[in-house]
C-alpha positions in Angstrom: 0.0 0.0 0.0 1.5 3.4 -0.9 2.2 5.9 1.8 -0.6 8.5 1.3 0.8 10.9 3.9 4.2 11.2 2.3 2.7 11.9 -1.1 1.2 15.2 0.1 4.7 16.4 1.0 6.1 16.0 -2.6 6.7 18.8 -5.0 4.3 17.1 -7.5 1.4 17.0 -5.0 2.0 20.6 -3.9 2.1 21.8 -7.5 -1.2 19.9 -8.3 -2.9 21.4 -5.3 -1.6 24.9 -6.2 -3.1 24.5 -9.7 -6.4 23.1 -8.4 -6.8 26.0 -5.9 -5.3 29.0 -7.6 -5.1 28.1 -11.3 -6.6 30.5 -13.9 -9.7 29.2 -15.8 -7.6 28.9 -19.1 -5.5 26.2 -17.5 -8.5 23.9 -17.4 -10.5 22.3 -20.1 -14.0 21.7 -18.9 -17.4 23.2 -18.0 -17.3 26.7 -16.4 -19.5 25.6 -13.5 -16.7 23.2 -12.4 -14.1 26.0 -12.0 -13.0 27.8 -8.8 -14.1 24.9 -6.6 -12.2 26.2 -3.5 -13.7 29.7 -3.9 -17.2 28.2 -4.2 -16.6 26.2 -1.0 -15.8 29.4 0.9 -18.9 30.9 -0.5 -21.0 28.2 1.2 -20.5 30.3 4.4 -22.7 33.1 2.8 -25.7 30.9 1.9 -27.3 31.1 5.4 -27.3 33.6 8.3 -24.5 33.1 10.8 -22.1 35.2 12.8 -18.9 36.1 11.0 -16.5 35.8 13.9 -14.3 32.8 13.4 -14.0 30.2 10.6 -12.0 27.0 10.3 -10.9 25.4 7.0 -10.2 21.8 8.0 -8.1 20.0 5.5 -7.2 23.3 3.9 -4.4 22.0 1.6 -2.7 25.1 0.1 -5.3 27.4 1.4 -7.5 29.0 -1.3 -10.7 28.5 0.6 -9.0 29.9 3.7 -7.9 33.0 1.8 -11.5 33.5 0.6 -13.0 32.9 4.0 -10.7 35.6 5.5 -12.7 38.1 3.5 -15.9 37.1 5.4 -14.6 36.4 8.9 -12.6 38.3 11.5 -10.4 35.3 12.0 -9.8 32.3 9.8 -7.6 29.3 10.6 -6.6 26.8 7.9 -5.4 23.3 9.2 -3.9 20.5 7.2 -2.0 17.4 8.1 0.7 18.1 5.5 3.5 20.4 6.5 4.3 21.0 2.8 0.8 22.1 1.9 0.6 24.4 5.0 4.0 26.0 4.1 2.7 26.7 0.6 -0.5 28.3 2.0 1.5 30.5 4.4 3.7 31.7 1.5 0.6 32.6 -0.6 -0.9 34.4 2.4 2.3 36.4 2.9 2.2 37.6 -0.7 4.6 35.3 -2.4 4.1 34.4 -6.0 4.5 30.6 -6.2 5.5 28.6 -9.2 3.9 25.3 -10.0 5.0 22.8 -12.7 2.1 21.4 -14.6 1.8 18.7 -17.3 1.1 19.6 -20.9 1.6 16.3 -22.7 3.7 13.2 -21.9 7.0 14.5 -20.5 6.3 18.2 -21.5 5.5 20.6 -18.7 5.2 24.3 -18.1 5.8 26.5 -15.1 3.1 28.8 -14.1 2.9 31.6 -11.4 0.1 31.6 -8.9 -0.8 34.4 -6.7 -3.0 35.3 -3.6 -6.6 36.2 -4.2 -7.2 39.9 -4.0 -9.9 39.5 -1.4 -7.5 37.9 1.2 -7.0 39.7 4.5 -3.6 38.3 5.6 -4.0 39.8 9.2 -7.1 37.7 9.7 -5.7 34.4 8.4 -3.3 31.9 9.9 -2.3 28.3 9.0 -1.2 25.5 11.2 -0.4 21.8 10.8 -2.8 19.5 12.6 -4.8 16.3 12.7 -8.5 16.6 11.8 -9.3 13.7 14.0 -7.5 15.0 17.1 -8.0 18.8 17.2 -6.6 20.5 20.3 -9.0 22.2 22.8 -6.8 25.4 22.4 -8.4 26.0 19.0 -11.5 27.4 20.7 -14.9 27.7 19.0 -15.9 28.6 15.5 -19.0 30.0 13.7 -18.2 28.2 10.4 -16.3 25.0 9.7 -15.5 23.9 6.2 -14.5 20.3 5.5 -13.9 20.3 1.7 -13.2 16.9 0.1 -11.7 15.7 3.4 -13.8 12.9 4.9 -12.8 10.3 2.3 -9.2 11.0 2.9 -9.2 10.4 6.6 -8.2 7.1 8.4 -11.3 7.4 10.6 -13.9 9.9 9.2 -16.6 8.9 11.8 -14.3 9.9 14.6 -13.8 13.3 13.0 -17.6 13.8 12.5 -18.4 12.7 16.0 -16.0 15.3 17.5 -16.6 18.2 15.1 -19.5 19.6 17.2 -17.2 20.4 20.1 -15.6 23.2 18.1 -18.7 24.9 16.8 -20.7 27.6 18.5 -24.4 27.0 18.9 -26.0 28.3 15.6 -22.7 27.8 13.8 -22.6 26.0 10.4 -20.7 23.0 9.3 -20.1 22.6 5.5 -19.0 19.2 4.2 -18.2 18.5 0.6 -17.1 15.1 -0.8 -17.4 13.0 -3.9 -17.3 9.9 -1.6 -14.3 8.3 -3.3 -13.4 5.7 -0.8 -10.0 4.1 -1.2 -8.2 1.8 1.1 -4.9 3.7 0.7 -6.5 6.5 2.7 -9.3 4.9 4.7 -9.4 1.2 5.9 -12.5 -0.4 4.4 -13.8 -1.0 7.9 -13.9 2.8 8.4 -15.7 3.7 5.2 -18.9 5.7 5.7 -20.6 4.2 2.7 -20.1 2.4 -0.6 -20.7 -1.2 0.7 -23.5 -3.5 1.6 -24.5 -4.4 5.2 -27.0 -7.1 6.0 -27.9 -7.2 2.3 -28.7 -3.5 2.0 -26.5 -0.7 0.4 -25.0 1.8 2.8 -24.5 5.3 1.4 -22.1 7.9 2.8 -24.8 10.6 3.0 -27.0 8.3 5.1 -24.2 7.6 7.6 -23.2 11.3 7.8 -26.8 12.2 8.6 -27.0 9.5 11.3 -23.7 10.6 12.9 -24.5 14.4 12.9 -28.2 14.0 13.9 -27.5 14.2 17.6 -26.1 17.8 17.4 -27.0 19.2 14.0 -29.9 20.1 11.8 -29.4 19.7 8.1 -30.1 23.0 6.3 -29.1 22.3 2.7 -27.8 19.7 0.2 -26.4 20.5 -3.2 -24.0 19.2 -5.9 -20.7 21.0 -6.6 -18.8 19.9 -9.7 -15.0 20.3 -9.9 -12.1 19.7 -12.3 -8.7 18.3 -11.6 -6.3 18.7 -14.5 -4.1 15.8 -15.4 -2.6 17.4 -18.5 -3.7 19.9 -21.1 -6.2 17.6 -22.8 -7.3 15.5 -19.8 -9.3 17.0 -17.0 -11.0 14.8 -14.4 -14.6 16.0 -13.8 -16.1 15.1 -10.5 -19.2 16.1 -8.5 -18.9 16.6 -4.8 -21.9 16.4 -2.6 -22.2 19.4 -0.4 -24.2 19.3 2.8 -24.7 22.2 5.3 -25.5 21.6 9.0 -26.4 24.0 11.8 -25.3 23.3 15.3 -28.1 23.2 17.8 
């Protein structure tokens, strides 16, 4: 089994995430509604009334959603397990122009320059390395928590969901997006939230998320969010994440 954690520390992975988060539309070949996924994730915070005090981008990768959230909230924290991704996010926040090497065709590549979104408020944004399944009490409470395409990359997603209510203020909103791509290289099959049969009946991830969150949250919205991941100039992977929004009671 490949070491999934070490992959996220490689230059290749960091470049791919930088492109996915900050790449201009002309670097992708696909439908317009699938562009700017990380920006659209941050905009989920504006769909329903809530306080705009503190936001948490959990599994922030290189931080595009965190940058966008800093425009809405007085304090935004981006947390990721990968030190390499966090370092890239910090450099973007601090105004650095970062280069990413992206594939054109076969062995051909090009280097592109990626920059911080204009809406970013650096003084309201910080990044830190951390484990989504074991968040420290010192983080405090938040009014909005984003978990974008995170749960199907965790070793124990149920544990994360069971604990997430502890860091949300009453009335705060939790936003989860995921295409539910369960792979054993990230999550042991025994920990999958869905995508299998139990007692002869199919178990779907959405069903399990609703069951886990029902004790503390009310579901307020469900929607589809397409996104593109570029493999090379003429091959872009089109996926549709399922987004669900939950208000803490």
